[in-house]
N, C-alpha and C positions, 0 to 999 in steps of 0.2 A: 821519487821515484830514480833509485839509483841505475848507472849505466848498463850495469851488469844483468840488472834484472828488466830492464827494457827490451834488451838484445835478448832476452832468452824467450819474454813473451812474445816479440817479433819472430823469432825463428819457430817458435810453437805455433803461431797464428799460420806461417807460411808451407809449414808440414801439413796442418789439416786444410787450407787451401788445397794443396799438391794432392791428399790423399783424395778427398774429395771429386775431384777434378780425374784422378784415375779411375774410381768407381763408376763416375758419371760416364767415362768412354767405354768400359767394361757392359753399363748399364745397355747403353746406345747399341751395343754391337750385336748383330752386323748393320752397319749403314750402307754398306753397298755389297755387291757381287763378292763370294769369295771362290776362290779359285782351290779345287783340288786335286794335287797330282795325286797319280795314282803309277805303283811303280812295277807294273805288271800289263798285260795285253788286252785291248777290248774283249769281254765275253769270257775273263777268266775270273776267279770268285773276287779278287781285288775290288775287281774294275765292276763287277755286279755287286758286292755289297757299297760302295760308295755309290751307284746311282740310286739304288734303293732308298738309302740315307738322306742322299742329297735332294730327294722330291720330300722327302719328310721334314726337312728343313726348310727347304723350298715353302710349305703350306705354313708351318709354323712362323717364318719369320718376314715371309714377304719378298725374301730377296732368292739371288740366282747362285746356286751353288755348281757350278761351272768344273765339270770330270775333263781334266786333262791326262793322258794315258803319254808314260814316259816309261816305256819298258826297257827290258836286256841291259848289258852290264852288271848282272847280278844284282843291278837295283842302284848301284854305286853313280850314275849320272841322277837319279831323282834324287837321294838324298842328299847329294853336293847340291843340286839348284836349292833343295831345302835350306842347308844351312846357311846359304847367301844370301835369303830373304830377308827383308824386316819381319821382327816378331808383333807383328800388330794383327796379326790372327785372319789378312785376305789370302796368305797364302798356307794351305794346310796339306800335310801328305799320308796318304793312305797307302800303307806298306805292308808288308806281309813275314812270314816266316823265312824266307826267302831273302827280301833287300834289307828286313831289321833284325835278324835273328843268323842265319847263317853266313850272310855277306859278311858283316862286319867280324864274325868269328873268324872267317878263314880267308878273306880276301883284306887283312888290314892295312895291308902294305901298298893298296892301289886308292886309299884312301890323303889325303890331302889335309885331314883335321881329324881329330879326337872326337868318333861316333858321341859316345856318351857326353861329351861334352857339350856337343853340337849341336843334337838333335834332342827335342823334349818328348817323353811320351807322353799320350793325353787319356787314351783309353784303349781297350778293346771293344771290335765293333761286332766282330763274328768268329765263328770257331767253326770249323769242319771235319768231321771224323774221319780216322781212317782205318783201312783193312791191311789185314795180309792176307794177299792172295797169291794162288797155286793153279798149276796144268792140273788140268782135269786127270791127269795121270798118277799125278801128287796123293798123299791121304789125307781124309778127311779132317782130320785132325791136327791140332798145333802137337799135340804131346808124340803122335804117333809120326809128325813129321821131324821134329829133334830126333827121337830116334833112331830113325831112318839117317838122318845128317850124321851124327856121331856113329853109326855103323859102317856107314863109308864116306868117310873124312873127303874132301876133294873134288867128289863126285856130282855135288849139287849145286848150280848157280841161282843167283838172284840179279835182277836187272833194277837199275835206276836212272834217275835223269840226270846223269854226269855226275863225275866226282866231286863229293863233298853236298850231293841235293840230299833234302832229307831221308829219303828211301835209304841212301847210301850209310848216311849217319845211325840211323836206327839199326840197320843190320850189322856195322860196326861194334856197336854197341852190346846187339844180342852175342854178335861175335865172341867180344872179349868177355860178355860174363859168363857164358857156358861153356867157354874152351871149342868154339866150333872151327870148323873148316869147310868154306862156302867161296863158291868163284863168283867177283862181281863182274857183271856186263854193263858198262856206260852205253844207255840212249839218249838220242835225242828226246825222244818223248814217249808218252805212250802206245802209240800205234803202234810204231816201231817195236818196242818191248812185248806187248801182246803178241804180232807175229811173231817173233820168235819164242814166244810161251806157247803159241797153237804148233810152232815145227818142233818143240822138244827140246830144243837146246838151251834154252833158261826157263828154268822150275818155278820160283818165288818172286814176289815182289812186296814192297810195303807202300801203299799211293793211296793218294786222294778217294775217298768211298767216291764221291760225285762222279768221280771221271770215271768209275767202272762198274758202277750197279748195272747198269744196261749189261754188261757180260756177266756179271754174277747172276744175276736174274733167269735168264736166257740158258745157264748153266756151260756156258766156256770156258770159265773158269770157276774155281772154288774160293770161297772166303772162309778163311779158317780162324778168321774172329774182327771185331769191328773195335774201333775205342768209341768211349764215352762212359756215361753214367748208367745206362741201360741197354736192352736189348733195343734195336731200333723195330719200331712196325713194318717196315718194310721188307725186312729181313730178319724175322721171328727166330728161325734155326738157325741164326747165327750167334754164336757167345761171343760174351767182350773180352776184353784184353784181362780183366780181373779174374773174369771163368775161368781161362786157362791156367791161369797160375801165375801171371807176368805183374811186377811191383809198379805203382802209379808211374814212376819215372820212365817207363818204355811209353806213354802215352805221348806221342809227338803228333800234333793235329798240323793241319792248314790255317793257324791264325791270322785275323787280319786285326789292324789297328789302326789308330788315327795319331800322328805325329804333327809337331810343331818345333818351330826354331826355336833354340834355347834363348834363355833371355828373358821371356815373355814376363808379363808383368803378372805377378798372382790372381789379381782379381780378374783379369781377362783369361788367364790360364783356366779358372773356375766355371769362368762364362761358358766358354766352348765346350770343355766336359761337360758340363750341366744339359747344355743344347741336344748335343749327341747322344748321350746317354737316353736323356728323353725319347728321343728320336727313333733308337734301336730299340725300345720296350715298347713300341707301339705294338697292338694287336694286327695290322696291317702288315708290318715288318716281320712279323712271325711266320705269319703265313706266306709269305713271299720267300723267305728263307727256306720254310720246311719243301717247297717245292724245289728247290737246289741244293739240298742235303746241306744246308747250314744254320747253324746254331746261335740264337740270339748269346750273346756273351758282352757282357760292359765291365770296367772298373770301378770300384769303387770311390778312387781317386787317382791322379796324375803319380803319386809317388807309389801306389800299388802297380800300378802299369810299369812304371819304374823300373820294380823290384824286378817284376815278370820277366821283362825283357832282357834287364841287364843278365838275371840270372840263367836264361837261357842259350846267350851268348856266351857265358862263362862254359856252360854244362856243354855246347856242341863244338866249344874250342878244345876241350879238353878232351873228349871224345876223339876228334880227330887228331889231337898230340899223342895220346895212347895208341891207336889206331896206325899210326902212320902216314894218314891220310893227307898227300899233298896236293896241294893248288898250284896252279901256275899264276903268279901275280906279274 
């Protein structure tokens, strides 16, 4: 046997052993507890999603999935920590539209790394419907509201939780698309916005439904539409976004997803994706999600979720640039 052929056979044997070793490591995962960084406060939708799914994974694997909240800074500290960790699957991130969509789109200068290159999307974990809400003094339908806005430019105001928040981006897109003139009032949170709405100084908002459903049910505010594939059983009289005539690209929801450090081995990434998708799909999770106005959502592959995330980063950035939304970097 000549030397070239011998070296070739040895290389092939080594590659086979290496591949087998990687596959075995993925099959054995997890062999110890897994840390789940959450880029939001305790009690928030990302936090609740992480804790619900973590319990299912504990039952499945026998290992602990420890939730660690790292909120603030538009999610940048949480993503920065994930980017520094080893890609061994034992530190993962449960992020959301704010930390992994809006922040990379609007606060790019604050990162010391390329988010798209350093962070690996794994799968969606949940999706929460949104709603356009109005003060009681305002019209009961979206069509009537638009007619009112066009008849009185600059008279009506909407609130959103800060410059560049998802409610701000949504209204900026609507204003651009329909040539409207509405006033933007930034607030620190929903409670402040609601108080302004009750006082009559603010009239509308695009918000996560779960945070405002109580006020809608009591009649303190109106819901002009909700997002999602169909009307909600809890609010059967409220039409969907599509029913009021808005196209699908106006559906901006409070999605939550799983992220890993880049450079993860394909077999391990595939294993983690499968574990989380299976956990989210359980009936027990469906029941818990429903009570929190969350919807079960997963991605067919990490590649599909990467397309989802990067597409939204690009879309949010484009709206902000066209609408001249300026954030402090």
